[in-house]
Steps between C-alpha positions, in 0.01 A plus 500: 500500500651405163489725190244286314271519810527872509442531128187272520365696797544826301327351198205339682432822692349642174250218478223350711542165673192284427415701189823517290701208648521265797825402671682291759861400549721220616841525675657500152245659266267786448189352348220690322207449262432803274144556382601829342773496237611845617649334818740305274567806277575715815736244635688483163505878499643510856779259393588738217480816704725372773760392249454124544648274237238247590169497315227232515491326161137370508283647229209579724741744690562723209206449268146578585395301198695187623349555841138516356568204274626265768258607773206464262613140412631379834331697774181357641354500844771335709811543278746754625797633292760523761843659499777396737797737532793394715583745782863431412472586139796693368349794318835597356503192279291422187254206483759278331748556785251402770437171666211310338264570792595857571157581362229279348131494427218265429130421575388371831172298469240471765470127439888436517697657785813299404561599145598829330342489149652662197806587709780715352839545672694825511607515134145418388602134467193283491521235780139362502233482234549546131468764224276361221318756294470686823199291611409480868477122527856476395629774715319351796608139473723335758804456267829562680807588301742226628803741495310716757364216724680606806386865463148388446510290824610805687240729325225254602613505866483873493152486333373283787653742747316809366177332389293569815602854540433586140162319478387654829553850340360396173176368655481829708543732207385294205235754383735802488781298355292361211345840437851643467620215274205511271519878467868460397417234239196692370696825477770327296251319270323829426818660358 
């Protein structure tokens, strides 16, 4: 078992599958959908504690406010914020020293198994969708940055590969997952 897999197993042991997150994997990637921002914070903390140079650069990983902001705007029944982390990621290297698809994230939609919406590559490079006044319809459009087209094609293949496994869990645990998510958002907004 590779170091990232051991690290992920240690982090997720502090959380509840079907309440805080759902997960699957491919031959190449660990794949998970956090419904509790603490899962992402714990993973970032684990990277720090084990002396890794690598840190995920996505704002939802290190900011509960960003997590609440984006989930409030982009989450709805059937949209899963999904993280893909390569089982071969080199944790001794920073984001800008990694291959573009060492780790990436985006939204998988129930109605579109072949496209990763608002996809960000390893250095938080936006590959699909657009930023425009941080409005959901722009983030969620099908725009593909042409310089990342080949990466987007591979991300879309991987999205299709994990779609069934993630939505099977999502459908099974939806009530608990949404309760967790709404509690996280409500707690942040009450501060």
